[in-house]
C-alpha positions as CSV (number, residue, x, y, z in Angstrom):
1,M,-4.1,-62.7,1.1
2,A,-6.7,-60.1,1.8
3,R,-8.4,-58.8,-1.3
4,S,-9.9,-55.4,-1.8
5,K,-13.6,-55.0,-2.1
6,R,-15.0,-55.5,-5.5
7,G,-15.5,-52.4,-7.4
8,G,-13.6,-50.3,-4.8
9,K,-11.0,-47.8,-5.8
10,S,-7.7,-47.3,-4.0
11,P,-7.1,-43.8,-2.8
12,M,-4.8,-41.8,-5.0
13,K,-2.3,-39.3,-3.7
14,N,-1.8,-35.9,-5.2
15,A,1.4,-33.9,-5.7
16,N,1.4,-32.8,-2.1
17,G,1.1,-36.3,-0.7
18,Q,-2.5,-35.9,0.3
19,F,-5.3,-38.3,-0.7
20,S,-7.5,-37.0,-3.4
21,G,-11.2,-36.6,-2.9
22,S,-13.1,-34.9,-0.2
23,E,-10.1,-35.3,2.2
24,G,-8.1,-32.7,0.3
25,R,-10.9,-30.2,-0.3
26,R,-11.3,-27.1,1.8
27,S,-13.9,-27.4,4.5
28,S,-17.3,-26.1,3.8
29,F,-20.9,-26.1,5.2
30,S,-21.5,-29.6,3.9
31,D,-18.4,-31.4,5.2
32,K,-18.1,-30.2,8.8
33,S,-17.8,-33.0,11.5
34,E,-19.3,-32.7,14.9
35,E,-17.2,-33.1,18.1
36,G,-16.7,-36.7,18.9
37,S,-17.7,-38.1,15.5
38,P,-15.6,-40.9,14.0
39,T,-14.4,-38.7,11.2
40,R,-13.2,-36.0,13.6
41,T,-11.6,-38.5,16.0
42,R,-9.7,-40.2,13.1
43,A,-8.5,-36.8,11.9
44,Q,-7.3,-35.8,15.3
45,N,-5.4,-39.1,15.7
46,Q,-3.8,-38.7,12.3
47,A,-2.7,-35.1,13.4
48,K,-1.2,-36.5,16.6
49,L,0.7,-39.2,14.7
50,A,2.0,-36.5,12.3
51,V,3.4,-34.6,15.2
52,V,5.1,-37.6,16.6
53,D,6.6,-38.6,13.3
54,E,7.8,-35.1,12.5
55,K,11.5,-34.9,12.0
56,P,13.7,-31.9,12.8
57,S,14.1,-29.5,10.0
58,T,17.3,-29.7,8.0
59,A,19.5,-26.6,7.2
60,A,18.2,-26.6,3.6
61,E,14.6,-26.6,4.8
62,K,15.3,-23.7,7.2
63,K,17.0,-21.8,4.5
64,A,14.1,-22.3,2.1
65,E,11.7,-21.2,4.8
66,Y,13.7,-18.1,5.4
67,E,13.8,-17.3,1.7
68,K,10.1,-17.8,1.5
69,K,9.4,-15.4,4.4
70,K,11.8,-12.9,2.9
71,A,10.1,-13.0,-0.5
72,N,6.7,-12.6,1.2
73,F,8.0,-9.6,3.1
74,W,9.1,-7.8,0.0
75,T,5.9,-8.7,-1.8
76,R,3.8,-7.4,1.1
77,T,5.9,-4.2,1.3
78,L,5.6,-3.6,-2.5
79,W,1.9,-4.0,-2.5
80,T,1.5,-1.9,0.6
81,L,3.2,1.0,-1.2
82,V,1.1,0.3,-4.3
83,M,-2.1,0.5,-2.3
84,I,-1.1,3.6,-0.4
85,A,-0.1,5.4,-3.7
86,G,-3.4,4.3,-5.4
87,F,-5.5,5.3,-2.5
88,F,-4.0,8.8,-2.2
89,G,-4.0,9.2,-5.9
90,A,-7.7,8.5,-6.1
91,L,-8.3,10.7,-3.1
92,F,-6.8,13.7,-4.7
93,M,-8.1,13.1,-8.2
94,G,-11.7,13.4,-7.1
95,H,-14.8,11.8,-5.5
96,I,-15.8,9.7,-8.5
97,Y,-12.5,7.8,-8.3
98,M,-13.0,7.0,-4.7
99,I,-16.5,5.8,-5.5
100,A,-15.0,3.5,-8.1
101,I,-12.6,2.1,-5.5
102,V,-15.3,1.5,-3.0
103,T,-17.4,-0.3,-5.7
104,A,-14.4,-2.5,-6.6
105,V,-13.8,-3.3,-2.9
106,Q,-17.5,-4.1,-2.5
107,I,-17.6,-6.6,-5.4
108,I,-14.3,-8.3,-4.6
109,S,-15.1,-8.7,-0.9
110,F,-18.5,-10.2,-1.8
111,K,-16.9,-12.6,-4.1
112,E,-14.4,-13.7,-1.5
113,V,-17.0,-14.3,1.2
114,I,-19.3,-16.1,-1.1
115,A,-16.5,-18.4,-2.2
116,I,-16.1,-19.7,1.4
117,A,-19.4,-21.5,1.3
118,N,-18.8,-22.9,-2.1
119,V,-18.9,-26.7,-2.5
120,P,-17.4,-27.4,-5.9
121,S,-19.1,-30.8,-6.4
122,R,-22.5,-29.3,-5.6
123,A,-21.8,-26.1,-7.6
124,R,-21.1,-28.2,-10.7
125,S,-24.4,-30.0,-10.5
126,L,-26.3,-26.7,-9.7
127,R,-25.2,-24.3,-12.3
128,S,-27.7,-21.7,-11.2
129,T,-26.1,-21.2,-7.7
130,K,-23.3,-18.9,-8.8
131,S,-25.6,-17.0,-11.2
132,M,-28.1,-16.4,-8.4
133,N,-25.4,-15.0,-6.1
134,W,-24.3,-12.4,-8.7
135,Y,-27.9,-11.6,-9.6
136,F,-28.8,-10.7,-6.0
137,L,-25.6,-8.7,-5.8
138,A,-26.5,-6.7,-9.0
139,T,-30.1,-6.2,-7.7
140,T,-28.9,-4.9,-4.3
141,M,-26.4,-2.6,-5.9
142,Y,-29.0,-1.3,-8.3
143,F,-31.3,-0.4,-5.4
144,L,-28.6,1.1,-3.1
145,Y,-26.8,3.1,-5.8
146,G,-30.1,4.3,-7.2
147,E,-31.1,5.5,-3.8
148,S,-27.8,7.5,-3.5
149,V,-28.0,9.0,-6.9
150,I,-31.7,10.1,-6.4
151,Y,-31.0,11.5,-2.9
152,Y,-27.8,13.5,-3.8
153,F,-28.6,14.5,-7.4
154,K,-32.4,15.2,-7.4
155,H,-31.8,18.4,-9.3
156,I,-30.4,16.4,-12.2
157,V,-32.4,13.2,-12.1
158,L,-35.8,14.7,-11.6
159,V,-35.6,17.1,-14.6
160,D,-34.5,14.5,-17.1
161,K,-37.2,12.9,-19.3
162,V,-35.6,9.5,-19.3
163,L,-34.4,9.3,-15.7
164,L,-37.6,10.8,-14.1
165,P,-39.8,7.6,-14.4
166,L,-36.9,5.5,-13.2
167,A,-36.4,7.7,-10.2
168,T,-40.0,8.0,-9.2
169,H,-40.5,4.2,-9.4
170,H,-37.0,3.2,-8.3
171,R,-38.0,1.2,-5.2
172,F,-40.8,-0.7,-6.9
173,I,-38.5,-1.6,-9.7
174,S,-35.9,-2.8,-7.2
175,F,-38.5,-4.9,-5.4
176,V,-39.7,-6.5,-8.6
177,L,-36.1,-7.4,-9.5
178,Y,-35.6,-9.1,-6.1
179,V,-38.9,-11.0,-6.4
180,F,-37.8,-12.4,-9.8
181,G,-34.6,-13.7,-8.1
182,F,-36.6,-15.1,-5.2
183,V,-39.0,-16.9,-7.5
184,F,-36.2,-18.3,-9.6
185,F,-34.4,-19.6,-6.5
186,V,-37.5,-21.4,-5.3
187,A,-38.1,-22.9,-8.8
188,S,-34.5,-24.1,-8.9
189,L,-34.7,-26.2,-5.7
190,Q,-33.7,-29.8,-6.3
191,A,-34.3,-32.8,-4.1
192,G,-31.1,-33.9,-2.3
193,N,-29.7,-30.4,-2.5
194,Y,-32.1,-28.5,-0.3
195,K,-29.8,-28.0,2.6
196,F,-27.0,-26.7,0.4
197,Q,-29.2,-24.4,-1.6
198,F,-30.9,-22.8,1.4
199,T,-27.6,-22.5,3.2
200,N,-26.1,-20.7,0.2
201,F,-29.2,-18.5,0.0
202,A,-28.8,-17.4,3.6
203,W,-25.0,-17.0,3.2
204,T,-25.5,-14.8,0.2
205,H,-27.9,-12.5,2.1
206,M,-25.6,-12.3,5.1
207,A,-22.8,-11.2,2.7
208,L,-25.0,-8.7,1.1
209,Y,-25.8,-7.1,4.4
210,L,-22.4,-7.2,6.0
211,I,-20.5,-6.1,2.9
212,V,-22.6,-4.5,0.2
213,V,-25.0,-2.6,2.4
214,Q,-22.3,-1.3,4.8
215,A,-20.1,-0.3,1.8
216,H,-23.0,1.6,0.4
217,F,-23.0,3.8,3.5
218,V,-19.2,4.3,3.1
219,M,-20.0,5.6,-0.4
220,N,-22.6,8.0,0.9
221,N,-20.0,9.4,3.3
222,I,-18.0,10.4,0.2
223,F,-21.0,12.4,-1.1
224,E,-21.4,14.1,2.3
225,G,-17.8,15.3,2.2
226,M,-14.5,13.6,1.7
227,I,-13.6,14.1,5.4
228,W,-16.4,11.7,6.4
229,F,-14.8,9.0,4.3
230,F,-11.1,9.7,4.8
231,L,-11.1,10.4,8.6
232,P,-12.8,7.1,9.7
233,A,-10.7,5.0,7.3
234,A,-7.5,6.7,8.6
235,L,-8.5,6.2,12.2
236,V,-8.9,2.5,11.7
237,I,-5.6,2.2,10.0
238,T,-3.9,4.2,12.7
239,N,-5.4,2.1,15.4
240,D,-4.3,-1.1,13.7
241,I,-0.7,0.2,13.5
242,F,-0.5,1.4,17.1
243,A,-2.2,-1.8,18.4
244,Y,0.7,-3.7,16.8
245,I,3.4,-1.3,18.1
246,C,2.0,-1.0,21.7
247,G,1.4,-4.8,21.7
248,I,5.0,-5.5,21.0
249,M,6.3,-3.0,23.5
250,F,3.9,-3.5,26.4
251,G,1.7,-6.5,25.6
252,R,1.3,-9.0,28.4
253,T,-2.4,-9.9,28.7
254,Q,-4.3,-11.6,25.9
255,L,-7.3,-9.7,24.8
256,I,-9.5,-12.3,23.0
257,K,-9.0,-15.9,22.1
258,L,-10.2,-15.4,18.5
259,S,-7.0,-13.3,17.9
260,P,-4.3,-14.6,20.3
261,K,-1.7,-12.0,19.4
262,K,-4.0,-9.1,20.5
263,T,-3.3,-7.8,23.9
264,V,-5.1,-5.6,26.4
265,E,-2.1,-3.3,26.6
266,G,-2.0,-2.9,22.8
267,F,-5.7,-2.3,22.7
268,V,-5.7,0.5,25.3
269,G,-2.4,2.0,24.0
270,A,-3.8,2.1,20.4
271,W,-7.0,3.9,21.7
272,I,-4.9,6.6,23.3
273,M,-2.7,7.2,20.3
274,T,-5.7,7.1,17.9
275,V,-7.5,9.8,19.9
276,L,-4.4,12.0,19.8
277,F,-3.9,11.4,16.1
278,S,-7.6,12.2,15.4
279,F,-7.2,15.7,16.9
280,L,-4.2,16.4,14.7
281,L,-5.7,15.0,11.5
282,V,-9.0,16.9,11.9
283,N,-7.1,20.1,12.5
284,I,-5.4,19.6,9.1
285,L,-8.5,18.5,7.1
286,M,-10.7,21.3,8.3
287,R,-8.5,23.8,6.5
288,S,-9.5,22.4,3.1
289,K,-13.0,22.9,1.6
290,Y,-12.3,19.9,-0.7
291,F,-12.6,17.7,2.3
292,I,-15.3,19.4,4.3
293,C,-17.8,20.4,1.5
294,P,-20.5,18.0,0.3
295,V,-20.2,16.9,-3.4
296,N,-21.7,19.4,-5.8
297,D,-19.4,18.8,-8.6
298,L,-18.2,15.2,-9.4
299,G,-15.4,16.7,-11.6
300,A,-13.8,18.5,-8.6
301,N,-10.4,17.4,-7.4
302,V,-8.0,18.6,-4.7
303,F,-6.6,21.3,-6.9
304,T,-9.9,22.8,-8.1
305,G,-11.5,22.4,-4.7
306,L,-15.2,22.9,-3.8
307,K,-17.3,25.8,-2.7
308,C,-20.0,25.5,0.0
309,D,-21.4,27.1,3.2
310,V,-19.2,25.5,5.8
311,N,-20.9,23.3,8.3
312,P,-20.8,25.0,11.8
313,V,-18.9,22.0,13.3
314,F,-15.8,23.1,11.3
315,V,-16.0,26.7,12.6
316,P,-14.0,27.4,15.8
317,H,-16.1,28.6,18.7
318,T,-15.1,30.1,22.1
319,F,-16.5,28.2,25.0
320,E,-16.6,29.7,28.5
321,L,-15.7,27.4,31.3
322,P,-17.9,27.4,34.4
323,R,-16.8,29.6,37.3
324,F,-15.7,27.6,40.2
325,F,-16.2,28.8,43.8
326,F,-12.5,28.7,44.7
327,L,-11.6,31.1,41.9
328,P,-11.2,34.9,42.5
329,P,-14.1,37.1,41.5
330,N,-14.4,38.2,37.9
331,T,-12.1,35.4,36.9
332,S,-13.1,33.3,33.9
333,F,-11.5,30.8,31.5
334,S,-12.4,30.0,27.9
335,L,-11.3,27.6,25.3
336,T,-11.5,28.1,21.5
337,F,-11.8,25.1,19.3
338,A,-14.0,23.6,16.5
339,P,-16.8,21.3,17.6
340,M,-15.5,18.8,15.1
341,Q,-12.5,18.1,17.3
342,L,-14.9,16.8,20.0
343,H,-16.7,14.7,17.3
344,A,-13.3,13.3,16.4
345,L,-13.1,12.0,19.9
346,A,-16.2,9.9,19.4
347,L,-15.1,8.7,16.0
348,S,-11.6,7.7,17.3
349,T,-13.1,5.9,20.3
350,F,-15.4,3.8,18.1
351,A,-12.5,3.1,15.7
352,S,-10.4,1.9,18.7
353,L,-12.9,0.0,20.9
354,I,-15.6,-1.3,18.5
355,A,-14.3,-1.4,15.0
356,P,-11.6,-4.1,15.9
357,F,-14.5,-6.5,16.6
358,G,-15.2,-6.5,12.9
359,G,-11.7,-8.0,12.6
360,F,-12.4,-10.4,15.4
361,F,-15.6,-11.4,13.7
362,A,-13.7,-12.1,10.5
363,S,-11.1,-14.1,12.4
364,G,-13.8,-16.3,13.9
365,L,-15.2,-16.8,10.5
366,K,-11.9,-17.9,9.1
367,R,-11.3,-20.2,12.0
368,T,-14.7,-21.8,11.4
369,F,-13.7,-22.7,7.9
370,K,-10.1,-23.4,8.7
371,I,-8.7,-20.9,6.3
372,K,-5.9,-18.4,6.7
373,D,-7.1,-15.7,4.4
374,F,-10.3,-14.9,2.6
375,G,-8.5,-15.0,-0.7
376,D,-5.4,-13.8,-2.5
377,S,-6.7,-10.6,-4.2
378,I,-3.8,-8.6,-2.7
379,P,-0.4,-10.4,-3.0
380,G,1.3,-10.7,0.3
381,H,-1.8,-9.5,2.2
382,G,-4.4,-12.2,1.5
383,G,-7.9,-11.2,0.4
384,M,-9.6,-7.8,0.2
385,T,-11.9,-8.8,3.0
386,D,-8.8,-9.3,5.3
387,R,-7.9,-5.7,4.9
388,M,-11.5,-4.2,5.0
389,D,-13.1,-6.2,7.8
390,C,-12.9,-3.2,10.3
391,Q,-13.6,-0.5,7.6
392,F,-17.1,-1.6,6.8
393,I,-18.5,-1.2,10.3
394,M,-16.5,2.0,10.9
395,G,-17.9,3.6,7.7
396,F,-21.5,2.5,8.7
397,F,-21.0,4.2,12.1
398,A,-19.6,7.4,10.6
399,Y,-22.6,7.7,8.4
400,M,-25.1,7.2,11.2
401,Y,-23.1,9.5,13.5
402,F,-23.0,12.3,10.8
403,H,-26.8,12.1,10.1
404,T,-27.6,12.0,13.8
405,F,-25.4,14.7,15.3
406,I,-23.8,16.7,12.6
407,E,-25.9,17.1,9.5
408,V,-27.5,20.5,9.0
409,H,-31.1,20.1,7.8
410,K,-32.0,22.7,5.3
411,V,-34.1,23.1,2.2
412,S,-32.1,22.3,-1.0
413,L,-32.9,22.8,-4.7
414,G,-33.3,19.0,-5.1
415,S,-35.9,18.7,-2.3
416,V,-37.9,21.7,-3.7
417,L,-37.8,20.1,-7.2
418,E,-38.9,16.8,-5.8
419,T,-41.8,18.3,-4.0
420,A,-42.9,20.3,-7.0
421,I,-42.6,17.4,-9.4
422,T,-44.1,14.7,-7.3
423,S,-46.8,16.7,-5.4
424,L,-48.1,19.3,-7.8
425,Q,-50.4,18.9,-10.8
426,P,-49.1,20.0,-14.2
427,E,-51.2,23.2,-14.1
428,E,-49.8,24.0,-10.7
429,Q,-46.3,23.4,-11.9
430,V,-46.8,25.9,-14.8
431,E,-48.2,28.4,-12.4
432,L,-45.3,27.9,-10.1
433,V,-42.8,28.6,-12.9
434,K,-44.7,31.7,-13.9
435,S,-44.8,33.0,-10.4
436,M,-41.1,32.4,-10.0
437,C,-40.4,34.3,-13.2
438,R,-42.5,37.3,-12.0
439,Y,-40.6,37.2,-8.7
440,L,-37.2,37.1,-10.4
441,S,-38.2,39.9,-12.8
442,N,-39.3,42.1,-10.0
443,Q,-36.0,41.5,-8.3
444,G,-34.1,42.4,-11.4
445,L,-32.6,38.9,-11.7
446,M,-34.4,38.1,-15.0
447,P,-35.2,40.2,-18.1
448,Q,-38.8,41.4,-18.4
449,E,-38.8,40.1,-22.0
450,L,-38.2,36.6,-20.8
451,Q,-41.2,36.8,-18.5
452,A,-43.4,38.2,-21.3
453,C,-42.3,35.4,-23.6
454,L,-43.1,32.8,-20.9
455,E,-46.6,34.3,-20.4
456,R,-47.3,34.2,-24.1
457,A,-46.1,30.6,-24.4
458,S,-48.2,29.4,-21.5
459,S,-51.4,31.1,-22.7
460,S,-51.2,29.8,-26.2
């Protein structure tokens, strides 16, 4: 009788009938097998045998499968309605609530992507790995959020005694924080774990760029005006819906192997419908200053609204069409529309033709690690990253497009204060204040007594 090897352990099966150990663990960086390797060949043979031995499903199994799909459908529908209600509730309540949602999405998505590369056995022996991931996230968010606050709220930050040194040295402080993390990472390297640690380090930085940095630009879009956040997000959602509808109705040709259900017909049909929808949505949003005005009051909501000088792209203009030779003399044609409607064409085209590749990228990533979803943060929908894969790159594009083609460059109170505080000596700053007081007094905007009081205070 054959005897087992001395000291060997027989494999144990878990509740699902799978062998315990590394065979039942989700694939990760450390346990990938190359093509043609014995491990991969054995796994393929086992899969083929499983297909051969598979028995036809019984009626009870089919019923159970139906009930499972039905329950998943209702769960998915319920949470879809919850997300829609929460999104529009935050949208109407004010900018600060939307910023909170973007921050939550940022953190949850980072957590899900980082978890893909996690190897539990290694993580248990390297306690610092998870801490380092969160430290780099906190450092990156401190830098990015600080940049936004300083840029959009100079008039508040630069006149505060506590915040002023933090604002003027913000980038250096952020750099020092990152260097501390880098030094700690190098000091924590352990023999036998180098590959895992460096892989995890690179994976963390990729996640920081693809998720945290791009989400930061989405947040900046909110500060520039709610339309620059809501419009790109709505266009991506609209494109996804019409890609599904057009794919079912007309789909014949596969678009890309990474996502077998996507068709060329659905892709093109969704583009056309998204462009048409963008014209309609822009025409509605332009009527509300709450959507088109930059943030100057974080307490504002859809009912209180905002006040601002409207960006010229939202103001309708009349454009004369060129005179063609075949037209009768003194005949001309003109069109009246807001330039924003043309910009909507560019945004909707990007949302239709480029943003879906963010989803294809995520699909390829999931196929690499043989997982269906990035997580289970949203019941019935999978992970947060599964829902936001196209939104990040779309928000990034909207930010770049706005600052390249639409932003109106003008002197603001914050920029003047920044120049006066960082570029002038204290004596020059005092003289500037006195000069401004004299000017305002001469214009009748400030009492003469206040000017005299200031003169006495500065001379004493």
